[in-house]
C-alpha positions in Angstrom: -24.5 -2.3 -2.0 -25.0 0.2 0.8 -24.3 -2.5 3.4 -20.7 -2.6 2.3 -18.3 -0.9 4.7 -16.4 2.1 3.1 -12.9 1.3 2.0 -10.5 4.2 1.5 -7.9 3.4 -1.1 -4.8 5.6 -0.8 -2.2 6.2 -3.4 0.8 8.6 -3.3 2.1 9.3 -6.8 5.4 10.8 -8.0 6.5 10.9 -11.6 4.5 7.9 -12.7 3.1 9.2 -16.0 3.8 5.8 -17.7 1.9 3.6 -15.3 -0.5 5.7 -13.2 -3.6 5.6 -15.4 -3.5 1.8 -15.7 -3.0 1.6 -11.9 -5.9 3.9 -11.1 -8.2 2.2 -13.5 -7.5 -1.2 -11.8 -9.0 0.3 -8.6 -11.9 2.0 -10.3 -13.0 -1.3 -11.9 -13.1 -3.2 -8.6 -16.1 -5.5 -7.9 -16.2 -3.9 -4.5 -18.3 -0.8 -5.0 -18.2 1.2 -1.8 -14.8 2.8 -2.1 -13.3 6.3 -2.0 -10.0 6.7 -3.9 -7.6 9.3 -2.3 -4.7 10.1 -4.6 -2.0 12.6 -3.7 0.4 13.9 -6.3 3.7 14.4 -4.5 4.9 17.4 -6.6 5.5 15.4 -9.8 7.6 17.0 -12.6 6.3 14.9 -15.5 2.7 14.6 -16.8 1.4 12.8 -13.8 -0.6 15.8 -12.5 -2.4 16.3 -15.9 -3.3 12.6 -16.1 -4.7 12.5 -12.6 -6.8 15.6 -13.3 -8.3 14.0 -16.3 -9.1 10.8 -14.4 -10.6 12.9 -11.5 -12.9 14.7 -13.9 -14.2 11.3 -15.2 -14.9 9.5 -11.9 -16.7 10.7 -8.8 -14.9 8.2 -6.5 -11.5 10.0 -6.8 -10.4 12.6 -4.3 -7.3 14.4 -5.7 -4.7 16.1 -3.5 -1.5 18.0 -4.3 1.7 18.5 -2.4 3.3 21.9 -2.8 6.7 20.3 -2.6 8.0 16.7 -2.6 7.4 15.2 0.8 8.1 11.5 0.1 5.9 8.4 0.4 5.7 8.2 4.2 4.4 11.7 4.9 2.1 11.6 1.9 0.5 8.3 3.0 -0.1 9.8 6.5 -1.8 12.8 4.9 -4.1 10.6 3.0 -5.0 8.5 6.0 -5.9 11.6 8.0 -8.2 12.6 5.1 -9.8 9.2 4.7 -13.3 8.4 5.9 -13.4 4.6 5.5 -13.4 1.9 8.1 -10.7 0.2 6.1 -7.6 1.6 4.5 -6.3 -0.1 1.3 -3.0 0.6 -0.3 -2.2 0.8 -4.0 1.1 1.9 -5.6 1.1 3.9 -8.8 3.2 1.5 -10.8 1.3 -1.6 -9.8 -2.2 -3.0 -10.6 -4.9 -4.9 -8.6 -7.0 -7.8 -9.8 -10.6 -6.8 -10.3 -11.8 -8.8 -7.2 -8.9 -7.9 -4.9 -10.7 -5.6 -2.5 -13.8 -7.7 -2.4 -11.8 -10.9 -1.6 -9.7 -9.2 1.1 -12.6 -7.6 2.9 -14.6 -10.9 2.9 -11.7 -12.7 4.4 -11.1 -10.0 7.0 -14.7 -9.9 8.0 -15.0 -13.7 8.2 -11.8 -14.2 10.1 -11.9 -11.1 12.3 -8.6 -9.8 10.9 -7.0 -6.5 11.7 -5.0 -6.4 8.4 -4.2 -8.6 5.4 -2.1 -8.6 2.3 -2.0 -11.0 -0.7 0.5 -12.7 -2.8 1.6 -10.8 -5.9 2.8 -11.7 -9.3 5.8 -9.9 -10.8 5.0 -7.9 -14.0 6.3 -9.7 -17.1 7.1 -13.0 -15.4 5.4 -16.0 -13.9 7.1 -15.4 -10.6 5.0 -14.9 -7.4 5.9 -13.5 -4.1 6.2 -14.4 -1.3 7.2 -17.9 -2.5 8.9 -20.3 -0.1 8.9 -17.7 2.7 5.1 -17.8 2.6 5.3 -21.0 4.8 7.7 -19.5 7.4 6.3 -18.0 10.6 6.1 -14.2 9.9 7.5 -13.3 13.3 10.6 -15.2 12.5 10.8 -13.9 8.9 10.4 -10.3 9.9 13.8 -10.5 11.7 15.4 -10.8 8.2 13.0 -9.4 5.6 9.5 -8.0 4.9 7.3 -10.9 3.8 4.3 -8.6 3.1 3.5 -6.9 -0.3 2.9 -3.4 0.9 0.8 -2.3 -2.1 -1.7 -5.1 -1.4 -2.3 -4.1 2.2 -5.8 -3.6 3.6 -6.0 -2.6 7.3 -8.6 -1.4 9.7 -8.2 2.4 10.1 -8.6 2.0 13.8 -5.6 -0.4 13.9 -3.5 2.0 11.9 -4.3 4.9 14.1 -3.6 2.8 17.3 -0.2 1.9 15.8 0.7 5.5 15.2 0.4 5.6 11.4 3.6 5.3 9.3 6.6 6.3 11.3 7.8 9.5 9.6 11.4 9.0 10.6 11.5 6.2 8.1 11.8 7.9 4.7 12.2 4.5 3.2 11.2 1.0 4.4 8.2 2.6 6.2 6.2 -0.5 5.3 8.7 -2.8 6.9 8.7 -0.7 10.1 4.9 -0.7 10.2 4.6 -4.5 9.7 7.2 -5.2 12.5 5.1 -2.9 14.8 1.8 -4.5 13.9 3.0 -8.1 14.3 4.9 -7.4 17.5 1.7 -5.9 19.0 -0.3 -9.0 18.3 -2.7 -7.8 15.6 -4.5 -10.5 13.7 -3.4 -10.9 10.1 -3.2 -13.1 7.1 -1.4 -13.3 3.7 -3.9 -14.5 1.1 -2.4 -17.2 -1.0 -4.1 -16.0 -4.2 -2.1 -13.5 -6.2 -4.4 -10.5 -6.4 -1.8 -7.9 -7.1 0.6 -7.3 -10.0 3.9 -5.8 -8.8 6.4 -3.7 -10.7 9.8 -5.1 -9.9 11.7 -2.9 -12.3 12.7 0.7 -12.0 11.0 1.2 -8.7 11.9 2.7 -5.3 13.3 -0.6 -4.0 15.6 -1.0 -7.0 16.6 2.7 -7.5 17.3 3.4 -3.8 18.5 0.0 -2.7 21.3 1.3 -0.4 18.9 3.7 1.3 16.2 1.1 1.6 18.6 -1.3 3.3 19.7 1.4 5.8 16.2 2.1 6.9 15.3 -1.6 6.9 18.2 -2.3 9.2 16.9 0.4 11.6 13.5 -1.3 11.6 15.0 -4.7 12.3 17.1 -3.4 15.2 14.3 -1.1 16.5 16.5 2.0 16.3 15.6 5.5 15.1 17.1 6.4 11.7 19.4 9.4 11.6 17.8 12.5 10.1 
């Protein structure tokens, strides 16, 4: 499997003691073998840190990092990107899971089609609903004016593309993924949303639900291409 290009999976974790082990194991069980798994604990106050230390001791693919205070998702992801060594960067959220063949499928399609990044459809935990649904068929440049059609946790992107785009914009404490996708699409990078649902998404008690008003403010800044207030 040495011919496989290295994929750096990055995960920032904050107070995810109920879900993080299941999420981490969904990456460690991937059919794609050449991965490094960079996990950063963003100063959790529950048992997340202990769970991660146990997982780290059991698997050599994990590289564990710790913030000395809570920095938030945007800065934490940029820290992990800077630490990564892979040609590709793959996202994974601590309350979601990936299908066993997710990374292998995405990398094969990216290599075959010469893509700069891709995401997949996702199924919602505990339901039969999949996203994106009808919006999957709408041109993404049009759709991005109103909403983010990409499932952020399923993103795989060339590290070179991410660096050229300036990483995640740290002025966006929330909706950093929306801002990134607008920038990537507007700059003409080649992409695809895979129709197969290879990601299982937590739609309950997550950042988007718990900080809906804040998310909308930053999303509106992304749509209008304006800098958020500090």
